[in-house]
C-alpha positions in Angstrom: 0.0 0.0 0.0 2.8 2.4 0.8 4.4 1.9 -2.6 1.1 2.6 -4.3 1.0 6.0 -2.5 4.5 6.8 -3.7 3.6 5.8 -7.2 0.6 8.1 -7.2 2.7 11.0 -5.8 5.2 10.5 -8.6 2.5 10.5 -11.2 0.9 13.7 -9.8 4.2 15.6 -9.6 5.1 14.5 -13.1 1.7 15.7 -14.4 2.2 19.1 -12.7 5.7 19.5 -14.1 4.5 18.7 -17.7 1.6 21.2 -17.3 4.0 23.9 -16.1 6.3 23.1 -19.0 3.5 23.3 -21.5 2.4 26.7 -20.2 6.0 28.0 -20.3 6.5 26.7 -23.9 3.2 28.4 -25.0 4.4 31.8 -23.6 8.0 31.4 -24.9 7.6 33.4 -28.1 6.0 36.4 -26.4 8.5 36.3 -23.5 11.5 36.2 -25.8 10.2 39.0 -27.9 9.6 41.2 -24.8 13.0 40.3 -23.5 14.7 41.2 -26.8 12.8 44.5 -27.0 13.8 45.4 -23.4 17.5 44.5 -24.2 17.5 46.7 -27.3 15.8 49.5 -25.4 18.5 49.4 -22.8 21.2 49.5 -25.5 19.6 52.6 -27.1 19.2 54.4 -23.7 22.8 53.6 -22.8 23.9 55.0 -26.2 21.8 58.2 -25.7 23.3 58.7 -22.3 26.7 58.8 -23.8 25.7 60.8 -27.0 23.5 63.8 -27.5 21.3 62.2 -30.1 20.9 59.1 -32.3 19.5 58.8 -35.8 17.5 55.8 -37.0 20.6 54.4 -38.7 22.5 54.6 -35.4 19.7 52.7 -33.7 19.7 50.1 -36.4 23.4 49.6 -36.1 23.1 49.3 -32.3 20.5 46.6 -32.3 21.7 44.6 -35.3 22.5 41.0 -34.3 21.3 41.4 -30.7 20.0 38.1 -29.4 18.5 36.8 -26.2 17.3 33.5 -24.6 15.9 32.2 -21.4 17.8 29.8 -19.2 15.3 27.0 -19.4 15.1 26.8 -23.1 17.6 26.3 -25.9 15.6 28.6 -28.2 17.0 32.0 -29.0 15.6 35.0 -30.8 17.8 37.5 -32.7 17.2 40.8 -34.5 17.1 39.8 -38.2 15.4 43.0 -39.6 17.0 46.0 -37.8 14.9 48.5 -39.7 11.6 47.1 -38.6 12.7 46.3 -35.0 14.3 49.7 -34.5 11.0 51.3 -35.2 9.3 49.0 -32.7 12.0 49.9 -30.0 11.8 53.6 -30.6 8.0 53.7 -30.6 8.1 51.8 -27.3 10.6 54.2 -25.8 8.6 57.2 -27.1 5.3 55.9 -25.6 7.1 55.3 -22.3 8.2 58.9 -22.3 11.9 58.1 -22.2 12.9 59.7 -25.6 11.7 62.5 -27.8 11.6 62.5 -31.6 12.8 65.5 -33.6 13.5 66.2 -37.3 17.0 67.3 -38.3 17.9 67.5 -42.0 15.0 65.4 -43.2 15.8 62.6 -40.8 14.4 61.5 -37.5 16.6 62.1 -34.5 16.0 60.6 -31.1 17.1 62.3 -27.8 16.7 61.5 -24.2 13.8 63.3 -22.6 14.9 65.5 -19.8 13.0 65.0 -16.6 12.0 68.2 -14.8 14.0 68.5 -11.6 12.1 68.9 -8.4 13.1 71.7 -6.1 
């Protein structure tokens, strides 16, 4: 009887682990995309902290070839189309209020938004 209880416990634990793995695998694509977008956003903000402004070409060169993964999966995601992904990253940063978009010499230029200092 005791071994039967152990057997049932092993079956239940295995079912729970398979269920959790299935859920994680289903959310993997969205999680990797969000992580890649966050990683590229951090690179752009770091570049803008060092430089006054960045053009769209600068942003494309920054994020070209950036890849990310999660520790529990062998799958990786990488920026294959820097033009399209740079627009996604800059739109995200603009909506979050971290950068401003200006026009200089018929080209979009991105600068850090200055936060008003509190007295």
